[in-house]
Every structure is written in C-alpha cells, then in structure tokens.
N, C-alpha and C positions, 0 to 999 in steps of 0.2 A: 592599382601597380601605378595608373596618372597619378592620382593622389599620395600612393608613396612618393613619387617621384616631384610632384607639386611640393610637400613636405619636407623633402631634403635640399631643394633649393634653399627654401625657406628657411630651413635649420643655417644649413653652410653661409648664407648670405647674410642672417644677423653675424657667425663670428665673424666672418671676414670685415665686416664693414664695423665690428668696435676693434678688432686690430687693427685699422684704418686709419679709424677715428684716434684710436693713440699717440699715431706716428702724427697724424695733424695738428690735433691739440696740444702735444707739445712741442711742435715746431713753432705753431702760433705763440705758446706762451714764451718761447725764449727766439721773438723777434723774427722769423725766419717769414718768408714770404711765401705762400701754396699758391698757386695759380690754378688748382683745381680740387674741388676734394665732390669722387664720382659716388652717387650709386649706382651699381652694379658695373660692369662692364662695356667698354667702346664695342660699337658702333654709340655713339652721342645723340639723344632723341631732343635733349634741350638746356638749359640751364639758366640760373640768374647772378648776377653779384649787384654789390650795391657801386653806384658811381662814386667815385671821388671828387671830383667838383660838385656835384648836385647833391649827393645826400641820396637817390633814387634810384629804387633797384631798377635793371634793365635785363631784357630776355634778352638769348643766343639759340637760337636752331641749328638743329644739325651740329653737323663736324668741323663749324667754322674754328679756326686755329685763334685759341685765344693764350695772352701771355702777361695780363695786364698784374697790377700787385693787388687789387681786388680779389679775394679768391672767389670762383664762379663753382656754383654748387649746382651738381649735374645729375643728370638725372640718362640711366644707360640701355641701352635692349636687352645686357645680357644680364638676368637679373642674380649674379654670382657677389656678392659682397661688394666690395667697392674699392677706392684707389684714391690715391691721394699726389698729384706732383706738386713737387719741392723745387722751391728755384737753388739753382746751383744743386741739384743731387749727384750730379753727372761729372763734377770735379772742375769744371770748366771758367762757370760763374763766379767770381769773385769780390761779388758789391756787398755791401755792408750788410743788407738784409739776405742774404743768401746761407745755402746750408754749407757752402765749402769756403765761407771765411769766418765761421765759427769756430771756436776753440773744440777740443776733442773731447773736452767735459760736455759740452751742450749736444754733438756730434752722437755722442752715446748713448744721450738720452732720450733722444729724436730717433734713433735706430734700435732702441730698448723699449720705446711706447707703448707698440704695438703689444709685444708679447708680454708688459704690466699688465693690459686692459687685458690681455686674455686669463689673465689668473686672475684680476679682480673679479670678472664675468663667471667663472669657474665658482668663486668665495660669493660670489652674490645667489647663482645660482642655488649651491647646494647651501645656504642658507633657508631661501625659499621653500626648499624642500623637509628645508629640518621644522619650519614652522606650517605648513599646511600637511605631512606626515608622513615620516621616512620610517624602511625595513628595519630593524635592528636585532643584534643578537638578544635573545630572550635570558642569558646568563649575564649579560652586561648590560644590568640600566641602569640611568641617571637616576635619582631622586626628583629630578625636573622635569622628566619624564613623562606623559601623559599619556595612556594607552589608548588606542583608540579602536583596536580589533583584538581578538584572539590568537592566541600563538599558534603558530603553524609548522609545518615544516617544509622550507624552501628549496630550491635545487640553485644552486650554485653556478655551478660548471654541469657543460655536458662535455662528455669526451667524443671527438668527431671519433678514433678510429683507434681500435685494440691496439696488441703488439704482431699479431697475426692482420696487420692491414686495414682488417676488414672496420664496417662502422660499428658506432656501438649498437648496443637494442636500444638506448634511448635514443640516440640521433635515428635508429631506423622508424623510429615510431613520431619523433616528432616534436620531442620532449625539449621546451627552451631554456635558457638562467633566466630563474625569476616565476616560472611556475611553482604554486604550489598542488602539493600532494595532499588527497584527504582519505583517498580509500583504494586498497589494492584487493581484484577479485581471483580467484586460482582456483579453477575445475570447481564453479561453483556455490563453493566458501569464501566471503567476505570479510577485509579485515581493515577495522579505522586504525588510518593513521595520525596517532595525536602528535605522534614523537622521533627522532631520529632512532630511535632505538626499536622502535616499531616498525622503523622501513627497511633497517637493516635486517633484523629477527624474520622479518616477512621471505624478502629476495632472496636469502641466504640458504633458508629451506625451502624454497620452491625454485632453486637454482635449475637452468634448462628447460624449465615449464615456460606450455604462453602463460600468460597474466595481461588482466586487464586493468589500467588507473584512472580513477577517477581523480580530478583535480579540479584548478584553477587558474588563467589564466589570463590576468587583467582583470574584467571584470565577468567576465566569459567561462562559463563551465566546460569542460572537455573530460572525453573518454575516450583513452590511446589503446591499442593491442600490441603487444608484441612479444618473443621469444626472449627470456635470460638466458645469460651466458650459462655456459656449465662450472663450477666453480673451478675446475682448475686453467678457467679461459682466461681470468684476470673478474672485477668486482660485475657480480650476475646485474645490475644496471648500465653503466656507465655513467656515473654520474655524484658530484660530490655535495650533500645537502648540510643544513644547518636550521635547527630551532631558530624561529623569529616571531618575532613582533612589534608591527605598526603602532607606531607614538608619534606625539607632537613636543613641540617644546616654543617658550615663551620668546618673543623678540631676540630681547638681548645674551639667553641662553643661545637660538638658534644661529644667533651671529657669527657665536665660539663655536657651535658645533661647523656652521658654515669653514670657520677658516682651518677646523681642525682636519676635515676632510679632504681639506686642497692642500694640507700639508703633505698627511698619509696618500693620497694619490700620486702627488707628485712622483713623491720618493719613490712609489712602487710602478713610476711610469718611468724613471728612471732607472730602475733595478731595471726595468723589462728591455730599454734600452739597449744599455750595457752586458746582460745576459745573449740578446741576438748578436753585436756585434761581436760580443767575441767569440761567440758559436761560430759564425760566419768566415773569421779573419782564421780561427782554428781550422778552418775547414768541412765542421763539423754539420755546416747547412740549419737550416729554422730549428729553434730551440723546440725541444715536442713542447704541445698546448699551447707555445707562442701565435697564434696569426695576425697576418697584415693582411687588412681589407682596404680596395680603393673605393673608387667613389661607388660604384655599384652594391659592392659589399657594406659600407658607410650606410648606402639608401638601405638598404636592405634592413638593417639593423634597425633602423631609425623608423621604419613602417613598424615593427615587430614592437618597438618601443612604447610606440605610441598605441597601439591597440593592447597594453597591456596598463598605461595610465598615465597624464599627463604628468605628474611627478614623475615617473620613469626617464621618460622624455626630457624633462628636465636634468635628469641623472647625466643622459646618457652628451646633452647638450653639455654640461659643464667637465665631461670628459673626453670629447671631443676640443673644446677649447682649452684645454690643459694639453691636451696632444700638440696642437696647432699651434702654443705658447713656447712648449720647449722642443718641437722640433724648429720652427721658428729660431731659439738660441743658439742650435747648436752649429759650430763654427765651418761652415759647409758654405764655400761660394754662392754667392746667387739670393741665398738666403742671411734675414739680418744677423744671426752672429756671425758670419764670413765676412761683411762688412766691414759687421764691430772686431772681429779679429783683424783686418785690414787696418783699423786703426792703432789698432794694438802695436802693429809693425810701425806705424808713423811713428808711434809718441817711440819704440825703441832706436830707429834710427835716424830721429829726428828730421825727415824730410814725406809726404809722401809718396807709398807707390805709382810710378808710372799711372797714367789716370786711362792710358789705349791697352795697358797690357793688364789693369785689374778689369777693367771691362770684358776683354778676351777670357780671362780665369770666369766671372761671374758669367758670362755667356755659354762656356763648354760646359757650366755647371749646371746651368740653365736645362740646358737640352737631354744633358745627362738624366736631370730628374723628372725630366719628361717623360723618358724613355722608363724609366722603373715607374712613371704610375701607369705607364700605358701596360706595361708587364704585367703589376699587378689588378689591373682592370681587368686583361683577359686572364689570368687566371679567377678572380671571379665569377667572370661570365660564365667559364668553362665548369664551374660548378654546377650549373644547371641541366650540364646536358648528359 
C-alpha cells in the first residue's frame, strides 16, 4: 500500500511538473518574467536564484516572499508536481515583461504550453514503449515489427456488472485488463487456450459451471477460480479478449508508432468525454462501461500497472498525461481552457473581461471542481467496503 501511494505520487508529480514546465518555458521564451518555478507545492522548503548584479546563485529558505525578476527555483514540501508564478498573470501588472502586457497570441501560447507538453510526454512514452516492447493484435503486424514473445490470448476489458446488476464472473475472480489466459480446467479436464476461439468455445460449453483459469499477470502466474454465468445471463465470463503478440520497433519507426498511438488515444479520449457529457446532459447518467476514477482509483491502477510490467506503467502514464492535457484544454473556468476562453472573449469584444469578475468565475469553478474530485474520491473509497 505504501509503495503504491509512493509510486502514485511520483507518477502524478512527473505529469504535473511537465505540464507546468510547458507554461514556464513558453513564458520565458516570450520575454515574460517568472517569479518562481517550484517543484512540489508550498510550503516552500527552500530555493535558489541567480542574482542579477553579481551573477551568483543565492539561497532562499522557507516561505520568505520573493518577487524578483530572476526566477526562483524552489523545492516544496508537498511532492505533487509543481507550479509556476508568472508576473502579471492576475491581469493587474502591465509592465513590459508581464503576462498581461503581451498580445493575445503570446498569452494563448503560454496558457496552452502545459497542454502541449502533456501531449509531447505521451508521444515520448508511447514511443519508448514501442522501442522496448509493446503488445499488438496478432492479426495486424507491421513489416517493421520484431516479435519477441509468442502469441497469447489477452484480456482487453473486464465487465464490472452485468444486466442484473451483479458482478461479472471475471470481476469476482479478480481478473484484470492485460492478463493473459493460458489454460482453463473444468471438472478435472484442462484445455489449453491458444486462441480467442479456444476460450470462447470452452466457456460457452461450460456455462454455469465452476472453472479454474491459469494465466499470467505481468511476470507472475496465477490461478483464479469462479463460476461462469449461465448462457441466458450474458457472456459466460464477462470479458472482452484479443489475440496479441509482443513486438519491438526500431527507434525511427517507434517515434511514428508513438505519434500514431497518441493520435488514436486522443480521439478515443475526446469521444469518451463527448459520450459522458451527452449522456449526463440527457439525464441518462454515466454511460455503461465508462468509469471515472479519482486519485484513489488512479493510485490503484498505477499499482496494478506496475505489477504487470514497467512498459504497462509507461502506457498508463501516457494515457494519464493525455487525459490531463485534454481536461485542461476544455473551456472550463479555473483550467487553462477556461482562461483561453476569456482570451477569445477579449478578442471578440475588443477589451479584457473585468479582472475581478473573471477571478470570481475562476474561483467558483475551482471550488466546484474540487467538490467533484472529492465526490469521485469518495466513490473510489466506497468500492473497498
């Protein structure tokens, strides 16, 4: 448990830090002063900055206020990512090196810099996975792929609940996405599962019976026991499966594969958000098969991904980075997309929205977002009881 929490903190820290680094680098490249670039969240432990007169690095300890023109690189007590304090981001300071004094285009670049870096990080991670070993459909092989493991039957998704509201057999047995199924035993007879057809045939023929599933999760072998559904209750096991094979790609092809996977994953994530919003607006609730996880749920997924393998953890990090970028670019006040929306309004009407009014809107939205996060977190915690 402690290791999972620690791993989650590291993963989240990297994602948020990269996001904030995007804002920081873009601001600096466009002549905007950044008072502070912090690793972690306050209270501040300490930091360093380069003195403009002497050219020497100076130390700042504790929470002493710093508003100098040279960036203070700080280390903070709460290791959950990072932040950047940009001069004039509140709209009040109009000095030539402030955010508020810059053109709409420059401010747009600064605000979208974090999201851009989240997409770049996802591309890099997907590319690394393609170089060191990625699982693909056995029927869809590229001529550049080098097969490094035999073809297996892999679980794509696990159905949590059936039409009757009861947990699926797979969920009860503790099967997870990414598990490989190698053998199924029923009443003393065992069947090797070498293809999707093998698994479908065996589970259908033994619907309603108790079975033992032999498989692999990451590098560990497992045996799971459970009772299949009867045929009239839905699919016997409650999973979707695919015939997969593990392959690697040379670096130049891996970069293209990483970009391709980033594009497909982005499209699928936007589609999922669209389905969720449409369903919620129409009063149908959360779409079936679409789950929203809070920090607790993401921490749990992080721990499971690490157990399956390091490349699986990298894939999860890439997906989380994409989600962080996509959520931030949505036109919701308090997020980057919300601030970009106010830039668009400013461009249309010819002058900025009142700074106090914009601040109030961002503040209210921020508290609503925190409330939603707490609600989702509570839902995640209740799953353990």
